[in-house]
GUNUKOL-70406 format. One line per 4 residues: their letters; for each residue z, x, y of C-alpha. Coordinates in nm, 2 decimals. Layout:
N
a	Z,X,Y  ...
***
This chain:
54
mfla	11.96,8.65,12.54  12.13,8.31,12.59  11.82,8.13,12.70  11.57,8.29,12.46
pwla	11.75,8.45,12.16  11.42,8.46,11.96  11.31,8.74,12.18  11.56,8.97,12.00
iapg	11.58,8.79,11.67  11.20,8.78,11.59  11.14,9.16,11.64  11.46,9.25,11.46
lalt	11.37,9.03,11.16  11.02,9.18,11.15  11.16,9.53,11.16  11.41,9.45,10.89
iavf	11.13,9.31,10.66  10.90,9.60,10.73  11.17,9.86,10.65  11.28,9.67,10.33
ginm	10.91,9.66,10.22  10.86,10.03,10.28  11.18,10.11,10.09  11.08,9.90,9.79
fgda	10.73,10.06,9.79  10.89,10.41,9.80  11.12,10.32,9.51  10.83,10.19,9.30
mrdl	10.63,10.51,9.37  10.92,10.73,9.28  10.97,10.53,8.95  10.60,10.58,8.87
ldpr	10.56,10.94,8.97  10.89,11.11,8.91  10.84,11.35,8.61  11.21,11.35,8.53
mrgt	11.20,10.98,8.45  10.89,11.01,8.23  10.96,10.88,7.88  11.28,10.70,7.97
ggrf	11.10,10.38,8.06  11.18,10.39,8.43  11.49,10.28,8.60  11.59,10.00,8.36
ggaa	11.45,10.13,8.03  11.65,10.45,7.98  11.96,10.52,7.78  12.14,10.23,7.94
avri	11.90,9.98,7.79  12.04,9.81,7.48  11.80,9.67,7.22  11.93,9.40,6.99
ts	11.76,9.40,6.65  11.84,9.17,6.36
***
């Protein structure tokens, strides 16, 4: 570890990026396919969204 720290850092970083990507993909699929969220505009378009009209 002291002579070649990249032998642990590189696989750890690759695993972290892979898990993060899979998590983001799963969240996007849930937002698209969850029937309870249909008609609310997704995660950010529901009742919490505020529209400013003049």
